[in-house]
KOLGU-4560 file (N, C-alpha, C; in nm, 3 decimals, padded with zeros to 5 digits):
<recs>
<n_xx: -09.059 n_yy: 16.983 n_zz: 02.156 ca_xx: -09.062 ca_yy: 17.126 ca_zz: 02.136 c_xx: -09.165 c_yy: 17.158 c_zz: 02.027 mol: A seq: 1 type: MET>
<n_xx: -09.244 n_yy: 17.261 n_zz: 02.050 ca_xx: -09.349 ca_yy: 17.300 ca_zz: 01.955 c_xx: -09.293 c_yy: 17.398 c_zz: 01.853 mol: A seq: 2 type: MET>
<n_xx: -09.324 n_yy: 17.375 n_zz: 01.726 ca_xx: -09.281 ca_yy: 17.464 ca_zz: 01.619 c_xx: -09.382 c_yy: 17.577 c_zz: 01.601 mol: A seq: 3 type: ALA>
<n_xx: -09.335 n_yy: 17.686 n_zz: 01.542 ca_xx: -09.423 ca_yy: 17.801 ca_zz: 01.516 c_xx: -09.546 c_yy: 17.760 c_zz: 01.437 mol: A seq: 4 type: TYR>
<n_xx: -09.528 n_yy: 17.677 n_zz: 01.335 ca_xx: -09.640 ca_yy: 17.638 ca_zz: 01.250 c_xx: -09.745 c_yy: 17.557 c_zz: 01.326 mol: A seq: 5 type: THR>
<n_xx: -09.705 n_yy: 17.491 n_zz: 01.436 ca_xx: -09.802 ca_yy: 17.418 ca_zz: 01.518 c_xx: -09.900 c_yy: 17.511 c_zz: 01.589 mol: A seq: 6 type: ASP>
<n_xx: -09.862 n_yy: 17.638 n_zz: 01.604 ca_xx: -09.947 ca_yy: 17.737 ca_zz: 01.670 c_xx: -10.051 c_yy: 17.798 c_zz: 01.576 mol: A seq: 7 type: LEU>
<n_xx: -10.035 n_yy: 17.775 n_zz: 01.446 ca_xx: -10.125 ca_yy: 17.833 ca_zz: 01.346 c_xx: -10.247 c_yy: 17.742 c_zz: 01.333 mol: A seq: 8 type: LEU>
<n_xx: -10.346 n_yy: 17.764 n_zz: 01.418 ca_xx: -10.459 ca_yy: 17.671 ca_zz: 01.432 c_xx: -10.580 c_yy: 17.708 c_zz: 01.348 mol: A seq: 9 type: ILE>
<n_xx: -10.579 n_yy: 17.825 n_zz: 01.284 ca_xx: -10.689 ca_yy: 17.867 ca_zz: 01.198 c_xx: -10.648 c_yy: 17.852 c_zz: 01.053 mol: A seq: 10 type: ASN>
<n_xx: -10.747 n_yy: 17.861 n_zz: 00.964 ca_xx: -10.720 ca_yy: 17.865 ca_zz: 00.820 c_xx: -10.782 c_yy: 17.992 c_zz: 00.767 mol: A seq: 11 type: THR>
<n_xx: -10.705 n_yy: 18.066 n_zz: 00.687 ca_xx: -10.757 ca_yy: 18.191 ca_zz: 00.633 c_xx: -10.734 c_yy: 18.195 c_zz: 00.482 mol: A seq: 12 type: CYS>
<n_xx: -10.816 n_yy: 18.275 n_zz: 00.417 ca_xx: -10.804 ca_yy: 18.299 ca_zz: 00.273 c_xx: -10.759 c_yy: 18.442 c_zz: 00.253 mol: A seq: 13 type: THR>
<n_xx: -10.649 n_yy: 18.461 n_zz: 00.183 ca_xx: -10.600 ca_yy: 18.594 ca_zz: 00.149 c_xx: -10.666 c_yy: 18.633 c_zz: 00.018 mol: A seq: 14 type: ILE>
<n_xx: -10.728 n_yy: 18.751 n_zz: 00.014 ca_xx: -10.796 ca_yy: 18.801 ca_zz: -00.106 c_xx: -10.728 c_yy: 18.929 c_zz: -00.152 mol: A seq: 15 type: LYS>
<n_xx: -10.719 n_yy: 18.946 n_zz: -00.284 ca_xx: -10.656 ca_yy: 19.064 ca_zz: -00.343 c_xx: -10.749 c_yy: 19.125 c_zz: -00.445 mol: A seq: 16 type: ARG>
<n_xx: -10.753 n_yy: 19.258 n_zz: -00.448 ca_xx: -10.837 ca_yy: 19.332 ca_zz: -00.542 c_xx: -10.771 c_yy: 19.328 c_zz: -00.679 mol: A seq: 17 type: LEU>
<n_xx: -10.845 n_yy: 19.281 n_zz: -00.779 ca_xx: -10.792 ca_yy: 19.274 ca_zz: -00.916 c_xx: -10.889 c_yy: 19.341 c_zz: -01.012 mol: A seq: 18 type: VAL>
<n_xx: -10.832 n_yy: 19.397 n_zz: -01.117 ca_xx: -10.912 ca_yy: 19.460 ca_zz: -01.221 c_xx: -10.948 c_yy: 19.356 c_zz: -01.326 mol: A seq: 19 type: GLN>
<n_xx: -11.076 n_yy: 19.354 n_zz: -01.361 ca_xx: -11.121 ca_yy: 19.262 ca_zz: -01.464 c_xx: -11.104 c_yy: 19.322 c_zz: -01.603 mol: A seq: 20 type: GLY>
<n_xx: -11.130 n_yy: 19.242 n_zz: -01.703 ca_xx: -11.114 ca_yy: 19.292 ca_zz: -01.839 c_xx: -11.228 c_yy: 19.384 c_zz: -01.883 mol: A seq: 21 type: PRO>
<n_xx: -11.341 n_yy: 19.379 n_zz: -01.814 ca_xx: -11.458 ca_yy: 19.457 ca_zz: -01.855 c_xx: -11.469 c_yy: 19.589 c_zz: -01.783 mol: A seq: 22 type: GLY>
<n_xx: -11.580 n_yy: 19.658 n_zz: -01.809 ca_xx: -11.611 ca_yy: 19.784 ca_zz: -01.743 c_xx: -11.753 c_yy: 19.778 c_zz: -01.689 mol: A seq: 23 type: VAL>
<n_xx: -11.780 n_yy: 19.861 n_zz: -01.587 ca_xx: -11.915 ca_yy: 19.866 ca_zz: -01.532 c_xx: -12.000 c_yy: 19.964 c_zz: -01.612 mol: A seq: 24 type: ASP>
<n_xx: -12.122 n_yy: 19.990 n_zz: -01.567 ca_xx: -12.214 ca_yy: 20.075 ca_zz: -01.642 c_xx: -12.169 c_yy: 20.221 c_zz: -01.649 mol: A seq: 25 type: SER>
<n_xx: -12.074 n_yy: 20.260 n_zz: -01.565 ca_xx: -12.020 ca_yy: 20.396 ca_zz: -01.568 c_xx: -11.890 c_yy: 20.407 c_zz: -01.647 mol: A seq: 26 type: TYR>
<n_xx: -11.845 n_yy: 20.295 n_zz: -01.704 ca_xx: -11.721 ca_yy: 20.295 ca_zz: -01.780 c_xx: -11.596 c_yy: 20.272 c_zz: -01.697 mol: A seq: 27 type: GLY>
<n_xx: -11.614 n_yy: 20.246 n_zz: -01.567 ca_xx: -11.499 ca_yy: 20.217 ca_zz: -01.480 c_xx: -11.461 c_yy: 20.070 c_zz: -01.493 mol: A seq: 28 type: ASN>
<n_xx: -11.332 n_yy: 20.037 n_zz: -01.478 ca_xx: -11.291 ca_yy: 19.897 ca_zz: -01.486 c_xx: -11.359 c_yy: 19.813 c_zz: -01.378 mol: A seq: 29 type: PRO>
<n_xx: -11.402 n_yy: 19.692 n_zz: -01.415 ca_xx: -11.457 ca_yy: 19.598 ca_zz: -01.317 c_xx: -11.346 c_yy: 19.558 c_zz: -01.220 mol: A seq: 30 type: ASP>
<n_xx: -11.379 n_yy: 19.556 n_zz: -01.091 ca_xx: -11.284 ca_yy: 19.510 ca_zz: -00.990 c_xx: -11.353 c_yy: 19.405 c_zz: -00.904 mol: A seq: 31 type: VAL>
<n_xx: -11.276 n_yy: 19.311 n_zz: -00.854 ca_xx: -11.331 ca_yy: 19.209 ca_zz: -00.766 c_xx: -11.221 c_yy: 19.156 c_zz: -00.674 mol: A seq: 32 type: SER>
<n_xx: -11.264 n_yy: 19.098 n_zz: -00.562 ca_xx: -11.171 ca_yy: 19.037 ca_zz: -00.468 c_xx: -11.150 c_yy: 18.892 c_zz: -00.509 mol: A seq: 33 type: TRP>
<n_xx: -11.027 n_yy: 18.856 n_zz: -00.539 ca_xx: -10.993 ca_yy: 18.722 ca_zz: -00.585 c_xx: -10.909 c_yy: 18.650 c_zz: -00.480 mol: A seq: 34 type: THR>
<n_xx: -10.939 n_yy: 18.521 n_zz: -00.458 ca_xx: -10.860 ca_yy: 18.441 ca_zz: -00.365 c_xx: -10.718 c_yy: 18.427 c_zz: -00.418 mol: A seq: 35 type: ASP>
<n_xx: -10.620 n_yy: 18.460 n_zz: -00.332 ca_xx: -10.479 ca_yy: 18.449 ca_zz: -00.369 c_xx: -10.417 c_yy: 18.326 c_zz: -00.305 mol: A seq: 36 type: VAL>
<n_xx: -10.456 n_yy: 18.297 n_zz: -00.180 ca_xx: -10.388 ca_yy: 18.192 ca_zz: -00.105 c_xx: -10.475 c_yy: 18.146 c_zz: 00.011 mol: A seq: 37 type: LEU>
<n_xx: -10.480 n_yy: 18.017 n_zz: 00.035 ca_xx: -10.537 ca_yy: 17.961 ca_zz: 00.157 c_xx: -10.419 c_yy: 17.926 c_zz: 00.246 mol: A seq: 38 type: ASN>
<n_xx: -10.423 n_yy: 17.970 n_zz: 00.371 ca_xx: -10.304 ca_yy: 17.966 ca_zz: 00.454 c_xx: -10.338 c_yy: 17.934 c_zz: 00.599 mol: A seq: 39 type: GLN>
<n_xx: -10.252 n_yy: 17.858 n_zz: 00.664 ca_xx: -10.265 ca_yy: 17.838 ca_zz: 00.808 c_xx: -10.232 c_yy: 17.969 c_zz: 00.877 mol: A seq: 40 type: ALA>
<n_xx: -10.306 n_yy: 18.001 n_zz: 00.983 ca_xx: -10.285 ca_yy: 18.129 ca_zz: 01.052 c_xx: -10.334 c_yy: 18.115 c_zz: 01.196 mol: A seq: 41 type: CYS>
<n_xx: -10.316 n_yy: 18.221 n_zz: 01.273 ca_xx: -10.370 ca_yy: 18.227 ca_zz: 01.409 c_xx: -10.422 c_yy: 18.368 c_zz: 01.433 mol: A seq: 42 type: ARG>
<n_xx: -10.547 n_yy: 18.379 n_zz: 01.473 ca_xx: -10.612 ca_yy: 18.506 ca_zz: 01.498 c_xx: -10.615 c_yy: 18.532 c_zz: 01.648 mol: A seq: 43 type: LEU>
<n_xx: -10.572 n_yy: 18.652 n_zz: 01.688 ca_xx: -10.578 ca_yy: 18.689 ca_zz: 01.830 c_xx: -10.618 c_yy: 18.835 c_zz: 01.842 mol: A seq: 44 type: SER>
<n_xx: -10.643 n_yy: 18.880 n_zz: 01.964 ca_xx: -10.684 ca_yy: 19.018 ca_zz: 01.987 c_xx: -10.565 c_yy: 19.098 c_zz: 02.038 mol: A seq: 45 type: SER>
<n_xx: -10.535 n_yy: 19.214 n_zz: 01.973 ca_xx: -10.422 ca_yy: 19.296 ca_zz: 02.019 c_xx: -10.460 c_yy: 19.396 c_zz: 02.128 mol: A seq: 46 type: PRO>
<n_xx: -10.580 n_yy: 19.386 n_zz: 02.183 ca_xx: -10.628 ca_yy: 19.476 ca_zz: 02.288 c_xx: -10.634 c_yy: 19.621 c_zz: 02.242 mol: A seq: 47 type: LYS>
<n_xx: -10.693 n_yy: 19.644 n_zz: 02.124 ca_xx: -10.719 ca_yy: 19.779 ca_zz: 02.077 c_xx: -10.597 c_yy: 19.859 c_zz: 02.037 mol: A seq: 48 type: GLY>
<n_xx: -10.507 n_yy: 19.801 n_zz: 01.967 ca_xx: -10.385 ca_yy: 19.871 ca_zz: 01.924 c_xx: -10.420 c_yy: 19.977 c_zz: 01.819 mol: A seq: 49 type: ARG>
<n_xx: -10.366 n_yy: 20.097 n_zz: 01.837 ca_xx: -10.387 ca_yy: 20.204 ca_zz: 01.740 c_xx: -10.287 c_yy: 20.189 c_zz: 01.626 mol: A seq: 50 type: GLU>
<n_xx: -10.338 n_yy: 20.198 n_zz: 01.502 ca_xx: -10.257 ca_yy: 20.185 ca_zz: 01.382 c_xx: -10.277 c_yy: 20.311 c_zz: 01.300 mol: A seq: 51 type: ILE>
<n_xx: -10.169 n_yy: 20.370 n_zz: 01.252 ca_xx: -10.180 ca_yy: 20.487 ca_zz: 01.165 c_xx: -10.189 c_yy: 20.439 c_zz: 01.021 mol: A seq: 52 type: LYS>
<n_xx: -10.299 n_yy: 20.474 n_zz: 00.955 ca_xx: -10.323 ca_yy: 20.440 ca_zz: 00.815 c_xx: -10.335 c_yy: 20.571 c_zz: 00.740 mol: A seq: 53 type: VAL>
<n_xx: -10.229 n_yy: 20.610 n_zz: 00.669 ca_xx: -10.226 ca_yy: 20.741 ca_zz: 00.605 c_xx: -10.229 c_yy: 20.848 c_zz: 00.712 mol: A seq: 54 type: GLY>
<n_xx: -10.324 n_yy: 20.940 n_zz: 00.704 ca_xx: -10.338 ca_yy: 21.046 ca_zz: 00.804 c_xx: -10.434 c_yy: 21.007 c_zz: 00.915 mol: A seq: 55 type: ALA>
<n_xx: -10.496 n_yy: 20.891 n_zz: 00.903 ca_xx: -10.599 ca_yy: 20.847 ca_zz: 00.996 c_xx: -10.541 c_yy: 20.747 c_zz: 01.097 mol: A seq: 56 type: GLU>
<n_xx: -10.586 n_yy: 20.755 n_zz: 01.221 ca_xx: -10.550 ca_yy: 20.656 ca_zz: 01.322 c_xx: -10.673 c_yy: 20.569 c_zz: 01.346 mol: A seq: 57 type: VAL>
<n_xx: -10.656 n_yy: 20.437 n_zz: 01.330 ca_xx: -10.767 ca_yy: 20.344 ca_zz: 01.349 c_xx: -10.728 c_yy: 20.241 c_zz: 01.455 mol: A seq: 58 type: VAL>
<n_xx: -10.827 n_yy: 20.177 n_zz: 01.509 ca_xx: -10.804 ca_yy: 20.074 ca_zz: 01.610 c_xx: -10.810 c_yy: 19.937 c_zz: 01.543 mol: A seq: 59 type: ILE>
<n_xx: -10.705 n_yy: 19.859 n_zz: 01.560 ca_xx: -10.704 ca_yy: 19.722 ca_zz: 01.505 c_xx: -10.787 c_yy: 19.632 c_zz: 01.596 mol: A seq: 60 type: ALA>
<n_xx: -10.876 n_yy: 19.555 n_zz: 01.535 ca_xx: -10.960 ca_yy: 19.462 ca_zz: 01.609 c_xx: -10.885 c_yy: 19.334 c_zz: 01.643 mol: A seq: 61 type: ASP>
<n_xx: -10.796 n_yy: 19.291 n_zz: 01.552 ca_xx: -10.731 ca_yy: 19.161 ca_zz: 01.566 c_xx: -10.586 c_yy: 19.166 c_zz: 01.518 mol: A seq: 62 type: TYR>
<n_xx: -10.509 n_yy: 19.067 n_zz: 01.563 ca_xx: -10.373 ca_yy: 19.045 ca_zz: 01.517 c_xx: -10.368 c_yy: 18.905 c_zz: 01.458 mol: A seq: 63 type: LEU>
<n_xx: -10.319 n_yy: 18.895 n_zz: 01.336 ca_xx: -10.312 ca_yy: 18.769 ca_zz: 01.264 c_xx: -10.166 c_yy: 18.728 c_zz: 01.248 mol: A seq: 64 type: LEU>
<n_xx: -10.135 n_yy: 18.605 n_zz: 01.287 ca_xx: -10.001 ca_yy: 18.549 ca_zz: 01.272 c_xx: -10.002 c_yy: 18.453 c_zz: 01.153 mol: A seq: 65 type: PHE>
<n_xx: -09.902 n_yy: 18.467 n_zz: 01.065 ca_xx: -09.891 ca_yy: 18.385 ca_zz: 00.944 c_xx: -09.746 c_yy: 18.343 c_zz: 00.924 mol: A seq: 66 type: LEU>
<n_xx: -09.727 n_yy: 18.243 n_zz: 00.839 ca_xx: -09.591 ca_yy: 18.213 ca_zz: 00.794 c_xx: -09.544 c_yy: 18.330 c_zz: 00.708 mol: A seq: 67 type: GLU>
<n_xx: -09.420 n_yy: 18.328 n_zz: 00.665 ca_xx: -09.364 ca_yy: 18.435 ca_zz: 00.582 c_xx: -09.424 c_yy: 18.424 c_zz: 00.442 mol: A seq: 68 type: ASP>
<n_xx: -09.537 n_yy: 18.494 n_zz: 00.420 ca_xx: -09.609 ca_yy: 18.488 ca_zz: 00.292 c_xx: -09.625 c_yy: 18.627 c_zz: 00.233 mol: A seq: 69 type: ILE>
<n_xx: -09.673 n_yy: 18.632 n_zz: 00.110 ca_xx: -09.701 ca_yy: 18.758 ca_zz: 00.041 c_xx: -09.838 c_yy: 18.808 c_zz: 00.083 mol: A seq: 70 type: ASP>
<n_xx: -09.841 n_yy: 18.911 n_zz: 00.168 ca_xx: -09.964 ca_yy: 18.976 ca_zz: 00.209 c_xx: -09.932 c_yy: 19.125 c_zz: 00.223 mol: A seq: 71 type: ILE>
<n_xx: -10.026 n_yy: 19.211 n_zz: 00.184 ca_xx: -10.003 ca_yy: 19.356 ca_zz: 00.189 c_xx: -10.121 c_yy: 19.425 c_zz: 00.257 mol: A seq: 72 type: THR>
<n_xx: -10.105 n_yy: 19.554 n_zz: 00.281 ca_xx: -10.210 ca_yy: 19.635 ca_zz: 00.341 c_xx: -10.328 c_yy: 19.656 c_zz: 00.246 mol: A seq: 73 type: GLU>
<n_xx: -10.315 n_yy: 19.619 n_zz: 00.121 ca_xx: -10.427 ca_yy: 19.632 ca_zz: 00.027 c_xx: -10.511 c_yy: 19.505 c_zz: 00.021 mol: A seq: 74 type: GLN>
<n_xx: -10.472 n_yy: 19.400 n_zz: 00.091 ca_xx: -10.542 ca_yy: 19.272 ca_zz: 00.088 c_xx: -10.653 c_yy: 19.266 c_zz: 00.192 mol: A seq: 75 type: ASP>
<n_xx: -10.733 n_yy: 19.162 n_zz: 00.180 ca_xx: -10.833 ca_yy: 19.126 ca_zz: 00.280 c_xx: -10.810 c_yy: 18.982 c_zz: 00.321 mol: A seq: 76 type: ARG>
<n_xx: -10.861 n_yy: 18.946 n_zz: 00.438 ca_xx: -10.847 ca_yy: 18.811 ca_zz: 00.491 c_xx: -10.985 c_yy: 18.762 c_zz: 00.531 mol: A seq: 77 type: VAL>
<n_xx: -11.017 n_yy: 18.637 n_zz: 00.496 ca_xx: -11.144 ca_yy: 18.578 ca_zz: 00.536 c_xx: -11.114 c_yy: 18.458 c_zz: 00.625 mol: A seq: 78 type: VAL>
<n_xx: -11.174 n_yy: 18.459 n_zz: 00.746 ca_xx: -11.162 ca_yy: 18.349 ca_zz: 00.840 c_xx: -11.301 c_yy: 18.315 c_zz: 00.890 mol: A seq: 79 type: ILE>
<n_xx: -11.342 n_yy: 18.190 n_zz: 00.874 ca_xx: -11.475 ca_yy: 18.146 ca_zz: 00.918 c_xx: -11.585 c_yy: 18.239 c_zz: 00.868 mol: A seq: 80 type: ASP>
<n_xx: -11.582 n_yy: 18.273 n_zz: 00.741 ca_xx: -11.682 ca_yy: 18.356 ca_zz: 00.673 c_xx: -11.685 c_yy: 18.502 c_zz: 00.719 mol: A seq: 81 type: SER>
<n_xx: -11.588 n_yy: 18.546 n_zz: 00.799 ca_xx: -11.578 ca_yy: 18.686 ca_zz: 00.841 c_xx: -11.464 c_yy: 18.750 c_zz: 00.761 mol: A seq: 82 type: VAL>
<n_xx: -11.491 n_yy: 18.868 n_zz: 00.704 ca_xx: -11.392 ca_yy: 18.937 ca_zz: 00.622 c_xx: -11.326 c_yy: 19.048 c_zz: 00.703 mol: A seq: 83 type: THR>
<n_xx: -11.192 n_yy: 19.053 n_zz: 00.694 ca_xx: -11.113 ca_yy: 19.152 ca_zz: 00.766 c_xx: -11.031 c_yy: 19.233 c_zz: 00.667 mol: A seq: 84 type: TYR>
<n_xx: -11.013 n_yy: 19.360 n_zz: 00.697 ca_xx: -10.927 ca_yy: 19.449 ca_zz: 00.620 c_xx: -10.788 c_yy: 19.448 c_zz: 00.684 mol: A seq: 85 type: GLU>
<n_xx: -10.683 n_yy: 19.436 n_zz: 00.603 ca_xx: -10.546 ca_yy: 19.438 ca_zz: 00.654 c_xx: -10.505 c_yy: 19.584 c_zz: 00.671 mol: A seq: 86 type: VAL>
<n_xx: -10.474 n_yy: 19.623 n_zz: 00.795 ca_xx: -10.434 ca_yy: 19.760 ca_zz: 00.826 c_xx: -10.283 c_yy: 19.780 c_zz: 00.820 mol: A seq: 87 type: LEU>
<n_xx: -10.209 n_yy: 19.680 n_zz: 00.870 ca_xx: -10.064 ca_yy: 19.691 ca_zz: 00.879 c_xx: -10.003 c_yy: 19.552 c_zz: 00.874 mol: A seq: 88 type: LEU>
<n_xx: -09.895 n_yy: 19.537 n_zz: 00.798 ca_xx: -09.821 ca_yy: 19.411 ca_zz: 00.789 c_xx: -09.682 c_yy: 19.435 c_zz: 00.847 mol: A seq: 89 type: VAL>
<n_xx: -09.645 n_yy: 19.350 n_zz: 00.943 ca_xx: -09.513 ca_yy: 19.358 ca_zz: 01.006 c_xx: -09.441 c_yy: 19.226 c_zz: 00.982 mol: A seq: 90 type: VAL>
<n_xx: -09.324 n_yy: 19.233 n_zz: 00.919 ca_xx: -09.244 ca_yy: 19.114 ca_zz: 00.892 c_xx: -09.144 c_yy: 19.096 c_zz: 01.006 mol: A seq: 91 type: ARG>
<n_xx: -09.144 n_yy: 18.979 n_zz: 01.067 ca_xx: -09.057 ca_yy: 18.949 ca_zz: 01.180 c_xx: -08.942 c_yy: 18.859 c_zz: 01.136 mol: A seq: 92 type: ARG>
<n_xx: -08.825 n_yy: 18.881 n_zz: 01.195 ca_xx: -08.707 ca_yy: 18.801 ca_zz: 01.161 c_xx: -08.661 c_yy: 18.723 c_zz: 01.283 mol: A seq: 93 type: GLN>
<n_xx: -08.583 n_yy: 18.618 n_zz: 01.257 ca_xx: -08.534 ca_yy: 18.534 ca_zz: 01.366 c_xx: -08.382 c_yy: 18.538 c_zz: 01.379 mol: A seq: 94 type: ASN>
<n_xx: -08.317 n_yy: 18.636 n_zz: 01.320 ca_xx: -08.172 ca_yy: 18.644 ca_zz: 01.326 c_xx: -08.104 c_yy: 18.585 c_zz: 01.204 mol: A seq: 95 type: GLY>
<n_xx: -08.175 n_yy: 18.500 n_zz: 01.133 ca_xx: -08.122 ca_yy: 18.437 ca_zz: 01.012 c_xx: -08.187 c_yy: 18.498 c_zz: 00.888 mol: A seq: 96 type: VAL>
<n_xx: -08.314 n_yy: 18.529 n_zz: 00.900 ca_xx: -08.391 ca_yy: 18.585 ca_zz: 00.788 c_xx: -08.535 c_yy: 18.605 c_zz: 00.831 mol: A seq: 97 type: GLY>
<n_xx: -08.621 n_yy: 18.626 n_zz: 00.733 ca_xx: -08.764 ca_yy: 18.644 ca_zz: 00.763 c_xx: -08.820 c_yy: 18.517 c_zz: 00.826 mol: A seq: 98 type: ASP>
<n_xx: -08.898 n_yy: 18.534 n_zz: 00.933 ca_xx: -08.951 ca_yy: 18.420 ca_zz: 01.007 c_xx: -09.102 c_yy: 18.407 c_zz: 00.992 mol: A seq: 99 type: HIS>
<n_xx: -09.175 n_yy: 18.517 n_zz: 01.019 ca_xx: -09.320 ca_yy: 18.513 ca_zz: 01.009 c_xx: -09.373 c_yy: 18.654 c_zz: 00.986 mol: A seq: 100 type: HIS>
<n_xx: -09.503 n_yy: 18.661 n_zz: 00.964 ca_xx: -09.571 ca_yy: 18.788 ca_zz: 00.938 c_xx: -09.678 c_yy: 18.808 c_zz: 01.045 mol: A seq: 101 type: VAL>
<n_xx: -09.689 n_yy: 18.931 n_zz: 01.093 ca_xx: -09.798 ca_yy: 18.971 ca_zz: 01.180 c_xx: -09.879 c_yy: 19.076 c_zz: 01.105 mol: A seq: 102 type: GLU>
<n_xx: -10.009 n_yy: 19.056 n_zz: 01.096 ca_xx: -10.096 ca_yy: 19.150 ca_zz: 01.024 c_xx: -10.204 c_yy: 19.199 c_zz: 01.120 mol: A seq: 103 type: ALA>
<n_xx: -10.215 n_yy: 19.330 n_zz: 01.131 ca_xx: -10.319 ca_yy: 19.391 ca_zz: 01.213 c_xx: -10.443 c_yy: 19.409 c_zz: 01.127 mol: A seq: 104 type: TYR>
<n_xx: -10.559 n_yy: 19.368 n_zz: 01.180 ca_xx: -10.682 ca_yy: 19.363 ca_zz: 01.102 c_xx: -10.794 c_yy: 19.439 c_zz: 01.171 mol: A seq: 105 type: LEU>
<n_xx: -10.893 n_yy: 19.478 n_zz: 01.090 ca_xx: -11.021 ca_yy: 19.521 ca_zz: 01.145 c_xx: -11.130 c_yy: 19.458 c_zz: 01.061 mol: A seq: 106 type: ARG>
<n_xx: -11.243 n_yy: 19.434 n_zz: 01.124 ca_xx: -11.355 ca_yy: 19.370 ca_zz: 01.058 c_xx: -11.412 c_yy: 19.465 c_zz: 00.953 mol: A seq: 107 type: THR>
<n_xx: -11.440 n_yy: 19.411 n_zz: 00.833 ca_xx: -11.502 ca_yy: 19.490 ca_zz: 00.728 c_xx: -11.649 c_yy: 19.503 c_zz: 00.765 mol: A seq: 108 type: VAL>
<n_xx: -11.695 n_yy: 19.628 n_zz: 00.772 ca_xx: -11.834 ca_yy: 19.654 ca_zz: 00.811 c_xx: -11.916 c_yy: 19.691 c_zz: 00.691 mol: A seq: 109 type: ARG>
</recs>
């Protein structure tokens, strides 16, 4: 029998926006995307699923499957040098507790 983790055939890097200790030339805090976690994952296409982000409706380019990890809609994901914006995070349960995470993504342009 195949386990869920056996299906996670890609490797992705979860990145989070963090404020640095310094400021830029306009006096705003320095911000940068920092690696939070390298994680096994599986990237697939959701066939153009519409996702509501605030008042805007956007089309998700991809669906990412992960183990039950800390990921939010403010994060980014990098897979094979391509950066994706996390549009929606859905936590799935198996009847006992949290089982895995599905994250809808779009390519950062």
